[in-house]
C-alpha positions as semicolon CSV with decimal commas, in nm:
position;residue;x (nm);y (nm);z (nm)
1;X;12,230;3,089;7,994
2;X;12,018;3,204;8,281
3;X;11,876;2,936;8,532
4;X;11,609;3,158;8,649
5;X;11,256;3,029;8,603
6;X;10,930;3,234;8,605
7;X;10,581;3,116;8,501
8;X;10,237;3,245;8,450
9;X;9,918;3,203;8,643
10;X;9,595;3,233;8,462
11;X;9,265;3,221;8,684
12;X;8,910;3,165;8,513
13;X;8,856;3,539;8,423
14;X;9,195;3,559;8,268
15;X;9,119;3,249;8,049
16;X;8,806;3,405;7,960
17;X;8,985;3,724;7,824
18;X;9,223;3,509;7,655
19;X;8,949;3,343;7,428
20;X;8,884;3,007;7,607
21;X;8,515;3,046;7,504
22;X;8,589;3,099;7,131
23;X;8,410;2,779;7,016
24;X;8,478;2,837;6,642
25;X;8,836;2,887;6,729
26;X;8,839;2,586;6,951
27;X;8,704;2,381;6,666
28;X;8,974;2,489;6,451
29;X;9,237;2,385;6,703
30;X;9,078;2,033;6,759
31;X;9,071;1,981;6,382
32;X;9,460;2,033;6,387
33;X;9,494;1,810;6,697
34;X;9,305;1,521;6,536
35;X;9,533;1,551;6,228
36;X;9,828;1,538;6,463
37;X;9,669;1,207;6,606
38;X;9,656;1,037;6,281
39;X;10,001;1,173;6,185
40;X;10,144;1,054;6,513
41;X;10,287;1,386;6,610
42;X;10,192;1,349;6,995
43;X;10,256;1,166;7,316
44;X;10,050;1,050;7,598
45;X;10,075;0,842;7,889
46;X;10,150;0,456;7,910
47;X;10,359;0,203;7,709
48;X;10,151;0,270;7,378
49;X;10,158;0,662;7,425
50;X;9,774;0,670;7,410
51;X;9,649;0,630;7,783
52;X;9,374;0,865;7,878
53;X;9,595;0,930;8,213
54;X;9,627;0,811;8,542
55;X;9,356;0,760;8,808
56;X;9,330;0,739;9,181
57;X;8,986;0,584;9,284
58;X;8,899;0,521;9,638
59;X;8,764;0,207;9,849
60;X;8,402;0,124;9,929
61;X;8,544;0,075;10,278
62;X;8,857;0,159;10,468
63;X;9,020;0,115;10,798
64;X;9,166;0,458;10,773
65;X;8,914;0,721;10,899
66;X;9,034;1,009;10,693
67;X;9,049;0,823;10,355
68;X;8,786;0,921;10,113
69;X;8,525;0,644;10,011
70;X;8,349;0,552;9,705
71;X;7,988;0,615;9,748
72;X;7,891;0,611;9,376
73;X;7,974;0,982;9,346
74;X;8,243;0,967;9,111
75;X;8,513;1,060;9,360
76;X;8,848;1,051;9,215
77;X;9,176;1,210;9,113
78;X;9,338;1,180;8,784
79;X;9,648;1,318;8,589
80;X;9,658;1,347;8,232
81;X;9,990;1,439;8,061
82;X;10,068;1,487;7,696
83;X;10,268;1,632;7,434
84;X;10,111;1,779;7,105
85;X;10,301;1,869;6,806
86;X;10,284;2,143;6,547
87;X;10,105;2,392;6,547
88;X;10,109;2,372;6,922
89;X;10,442;2,224;7,015
90;X;10,355;2,186;7,410
91;X;10,380;1,972;7,669
92;X;10,175;1,970;7,968
93;X;9,923;1,794;8,233
94;X;9,578;1,840;8,326
95;X;9,514;1,733;8,697
96;X;9,173;1,717;8,862
97;X;8,980;1,588;9,137
98;X;8,612;1,488;9,090
99;X;8,343;1,427;9,336
100;X;7,962;1,454;9,245
101;X;7,885;1,575;9,589
102;X;8,052;1,899;9,481
103;X;7,733;2,025;9,316
104;X;7,548;2,078;9,673
105;X;7,841;2,296;9,742
106;X;7,789;2,508;9,446
107;X;8,099;2,368;9,293
108;X;8,141;2,192;8,952
109;X;8,195;1,807;8,985
110;X;8,534;1,841;8,874
111;X;8,798;2,104;8,963
112;X;9,065;2,121;8,697
113;X;9,417;2,277;8,663
114;X;9,636;2,255;8,374
115;X;10,022;2,299;8,376
116;X;10,217;2,364;8,055
117;X;10,564;2,306;8,050
118;X;10,866;2,360;7,830
119;X;10,895;2,053;7,611
120;X;11,293;2,046;7,673
121;X;11,352;2,120;8,030
122;X;11,030;2,056;8,174
123;X;11,009;2,405;8,338
124;X;10,677;2,546;8,421
125;X;10,551;2,777;8,156
126;X;10,178;2,843;8,266
127;X;9,953;2,700;8,531
128;X;9,584;2,785;8,430
129;X;9,222;2,737;8,546
130;X;9,145;2,421;8,348
131;X;8,753;2,392;8,370
132;X;8,688;2,595;8,095
133;X;8,973;2,472;7,859
134;X;8,839;2,109;7,936
135;X;8,454;2,219;7,858
136;X;8,521;2,383;7,531
137;X;8,768;2,124;7,388
138;X;8,508;1,859;7,498
139;X;8,254;2,037;7,296
140;X;8,487;2,134;7,017
141;X;8,583;1,769;6,935
142;X;8,242;1,695;6,836
143;X;8,196;2,004;6,638
144;X;8,474;1,876;6,401
145;X;8,281;1,582;6,332
146;X;7,958;1,784;6,275
147;X;8,167;2,018;6,049
148;X;8,272;1,731;5,807
149;X;8,008;1,468;5,888
150;X;7,653;1,613;5,959
151;X;7,417;1,718;5,704
152;X;7,454;2,079;5,661
153;X;7,080;2,133;5,628
154;X;7,009;1,999;5,959
155;X;6,745;2,156;6,152
156;X;6,671;1,947;6,466
157;X;6,957;1,869;6,735
158;X;6,907;1,686;7,045
159;X;7,095;1,687;7,376
160;X;7,062;1,407;7,604
161;X;7,243;1,532;7,940
162;X;7,188;1,900;7,962
163;X;7,495;1,976;8,173
164;X;7,828;2,138;8,115
165;X;7,924;1,889;7,824
166;X;7,564;1,929;7,663
167;X;7,607;2,313;7,664
168;X;7,940;2,301;7,495
169;X;7,820;2,026;7,242
170;X;7,525;2,254;7,145
171;X;7,758;2,548;7,112
172;X;7,969;2,319;6,840
173;X;7,644;2,205;6,685
174;X;7,533;2,563;6,629
175;X;7,891;2,679;6,513
176;X;7,877;2,385;6,247
177;X;7,519;2,343;6,152
178;X;7,375;2,712;6,064
179;X;7,031;2,592;5,992
180;X;6,946;2,425;6,323
181;X;6,633;2,577;6,455
182;X;6,505;2,320;6,702
183;X;6,661;2,154;6,995
184;X;6,527;1,856;7,185
185;X;6,633;1,801;7,527
186;X;6,652;1,502;7,755
187;X;6,755;1,540;8,118
188;X;6,712;1,363;8,455
189;X;6,626;1,659;8,689
190;X;6,396;1,942;8,630
191;X;6,636;2,180;8,779
192;X;6,898;2,089;8,525
193;X;6,640;2,096;8,228
194;X;6,510;2,426;8,337
195;X;6,866;2,565;8,354
196;X;6,937;2,446;8,018
197;X;6,632;2,595;7,879
198;X;6,732;2,932;7,985
199;X;7,076;2,900;7,874
200;X;6,960;2,819;7,503
201;X;6,729;3,107;7,526
202;X;6,993;3,352;7,626
203;X;7,273;3,221;7,413
204;X;7,109;3,067;7,109
205;X;6,810;3,269;6,997
206;X;6,786;3,095;6,675
207;X;6,621;2,807;6,825
208;X;6,275;2,877;6,768
209;X;6,151;2,539;6,917
210;X;6,277;2,424;7,231
211;X;6,119;2,071;7,320
212;X;6,182;1,887;7,657
213;X;6,160;1,499;7,605
214;X;6,023;1,246;7,847
215;X;6,218;0,965;7,696
216;X;6,531;0,892;7,508
217;X;6,322;0,765;7,223
218;X;6,126;1,095;7,192
219;X;6,478;1,287;7,176
220;X;6,608;1,065;6,905
221;X;6,320;1,021;6,675
222;X;6,327;1,266;6,387
223;X;6,657;1,425;6,533
224;X;6,933;1,496;6,268
225;X;7,233;1,582;6,510
226;X;7,227;1,464;6,867
227;X;7,464;1,439;7,166
228;X;7,485;1,192;7,451
229;X;7,667;1,373;7,732
230;X;7,488;1,234;8,059
231;X;7,737;1,140;8,333
232;X;7,663;0,775;8,463
233;X;7,814;0,490;8,685
234;X;7,992;0,209;8,527
235;X;7,671;0,005;8,495
236;X;7,581;-0,040;8,134
237;X;7,215;-0,089;8,225
238;X;7,184;0,263;8,353
239;X;7,327;0,426;8,024
240;X;7,086;0,591;7,782
241;X;6,982;0,301;7,527
242;X;6,918;0,368;7,166
243;X;6,738;0,134;6,934
244;X;6,815;0,150;6,568
245;X;6,456;0,185;6,469
246;X;6,443;0,526;6,646
247;X;6,715;0,669;6,437
248;X;6,650;0,886;6,138
249;X;6,843;0,792;5,822
250;X;7,118;1,056;5,780
251;X;7,127;1,115;6,152
252;X;7,462;1,166;6,323
253;X;7,508;1,071;6,701
254;X;7,779;1,220;6,882
255;X;7,885;1,025;7,214
256;X;8,134;1,218;7,450
257;X;7,956;1,022;7,738
258;X;7,748;0,738;7,832
259;X;7,515;0,578;7,574
260;X;7,448;0,236;7,461
261;X;7,331;0,138;7,097
262;X;7,189;-0,184;6,979
263;X;7,484;-0,407;6,858
264;X;7,324;-0,525;6,528
265;X;7,240;-0,165;6,437
266;X;7,603;-0,038;6,496
267;X;7,749;-0,341;6,284
268;X;7,515;-0,354;6,006
269;X;7,362;0,020;5,985
270;X;7,598;0,260;6,084
271;X;7,938;0,461;6,004
272;X;8,163;0,408;6,322
273;X;8,373;0,685;6,365
274;X;8,624;0,769;6,655
275;X;8,863;1,055;6,774
276;X;9,154;0,841;6,836
277;X;9,165;0,443;6,789
278;X;9,468;0,430;6,993
279;X;9,286;0,563;7,282
280;X;9,032;0,293;7,292
281;X;9,305;0,002;7,217
282;X;9,483;0,155;7,534
283;X;9,152;0,158;7,729
284;X;9,113;-0,214;7,626
285;X;9,457;-0,304;7,747
286;X;9,385;-0,135;8,085
287;X;9,047;-0,281;8,120
288;X;9,056;-0,599;7,951
289;X;8,725;-0,723;7,765
290;X;8,446;-0,625;7,836
291;X;8,567;-0,286;7,845
292;X;8,268;-0,103;7,781
293;X;8,115;-0,053;8,113
294;X;8,452;-0,006;8,286
295;X;8,489;0,272;8,026
296;X;8,138;0,446;7,933
297;X;8,235;0,585;7,604
298;X;8,079;0,387;7,310
299;X;8,424;0,352;7,133
300;X;8,497;0,091;7,411
301;X;8,186;-0,088;7,287
302;X;8,339;-0,097;6,938
303;X;8,661;-0,262;7,076
304;X;8,432;-0,514;7,241
305;X;8,249;-0,586;6,928
306;X;8,579;-0,623;6,743
307;X;8,685;-0,887;7,007
308;X;8,359;-1,067;6,973
309;X;8,412;-1,065;6,592
310;X;8,087;-0,861;6,535
311;X;8,289;-0,618;6,348
312;X;8,643;-0,556;6,226
313;X;8,900;-0,294;6,290
314;X;8,838;-0,170;5,926
315;X;8,488;-0,102;6,016
316;X;8,596;0,196;6,262
317;X;8,743;0,513;6,125
318;X;8,962;0,774;6,282
319;X;8,829;1,146;6,228
320;X;9,188;1,249;6,146
321;X;9,202;0,999;5,851
322;X;8,887;1,175;5,724
323;X;9,036;1,505;5,778
324;X;9,361;1,407;5,598
325;X;9,168;1,245;5,298
326;X;9,270;0,905;5,399
327;X;8,920;0,776;5,442
328;X;8,604;0,917;5,302
329;X;8,337;1,117;5,504
330;X;7,957;1,122;5,438
331;X;7,900;0,920;5,133
332;X;7,520;0,968;5,132
333;X;7,250;1,162;5,288
334;X;7,090;0,833;5,426
335;X;7,449;0,761;5,605
336;X;7,393;0,717;5,996
337;X;7,722;0,813;6,167
338;X;7,820;0,728;6,514
339;X;8,104;0,939;6,664
340;X;8,277;0,835;6,974
341;X;8,444;1,102;7,174
342;X;8,687;0,994;7,454
343;X;8,845;1,314;7,535
344;X;9,225;1,321;7,570
345;X;9,491;1,550;7,751
346;X;9,635;1,662;7,394
347;X;9,314;1,859;7,356
348;X;9,378;2,036;7,676
349;X;9,737;2,098;7,619
350;X;9,645;2,222;7,271
351;X;9,377;2,466;7,363
352;X;9,556;2,563;7,663
353;X;9,863;2,647;7,469
354;X;9,649;2,874;7,247
355;X;9,498;3,050;7,537
356;X;9,856;3,121;7,703
357;X;9,990;3,259;7,406
358;X;9,706;3,493;7,356
359;X;9,747;3,593;7,728
360;X;10,103;3,684;7,680
361;X;10,006;3,894;7,381
362;X;9,738;4,067;7,608
363;X;9,968;4,105;7,878
364;X;9,743;3,933;8,135
365;X;9,767;3,696;8,440
366;X;10,008;3,682;8,724
367;X;10,397;3,612;8,695
368;X;10,517;3,371;8,952
369;X;10,873;3,300;9,036
370;X;11,010;2,968;9,087
371;X;11,397;3,053;9,144
372;X;11,663;3,255;9,033
373;X;11,913;2,968;9,077
374;X;11,794;2,630;9,180
375;X;11,949;2,510;9,522
376;X;11,997;2,146;9,382
377;X;12,128;2,140;9,038
């Protein structure tokens, strides 16, 4: 056996050539991921194998002048390792730094890299630009939900948070709800709203109506499929808030980021679905009750409500259980479905592995050399 190790490097343009922006293909891949999660054919970090990852946050003050400080700008580093089973059969890790102040420099808030590794030896197989992988898998997980749970004749969708996650969520809605013709937008900055409107006009000409909303209520009322993808602090009072009376019967709310929804409405009027219940249980262990706030994903409110006795574990359904026929999907046109999307490294490794294998077929990327024979072995 040879001890030589080479691996592939793929920059963002290589990733685009390898199909990273194929939303329909990504939705198909994420469907397989969600099935694997329910089957148990995966591993993530932590003793329970469901941890989102390991995070480095910075203090508000420090005696060390070189240390970054927490100034409320989401400044952190994070490592997210995972293994995902068939049809991907790949190990890897997403690593990134995040800083909201990046936007003033023309950079994304988070700059992400993904390393894929041989599942047996740990040797690197591919180092790739990760921003588009992460963005598209974040949109595609909602797309799996809307593919199976949204009303197929839905015509009106809503985007609260017209940033990167809002763009890919909309792409997934278009891929799975072909009759959409109206998009309602709620944003914080006029610049972000204007950019999103231009994005919709350029990429999705089927939208005959583009409506900019002044309030969350305006966006929610009469909307059939909606995404909440606003970045937020850990203060629940700053989250977009939804009253049950605003929500149209039959609507589906997808929540890949901060949103708060009335407790009684969640407990009594909604079907609660999550991407992976184990993820929220892991967060509840890492951030003991109350978890919601430390974690801004609505699924953590579900675990808090279970802790409070407002709902039971049986009231929350994993999306993979629906895909595998172990739980029912939409049962009536009036079902209101809340779908929590936490985001997991298994998704990055899965979509990254598909792009990597496509790059190998196409002969693109740069081959990098690690060693012929390791000095210490």
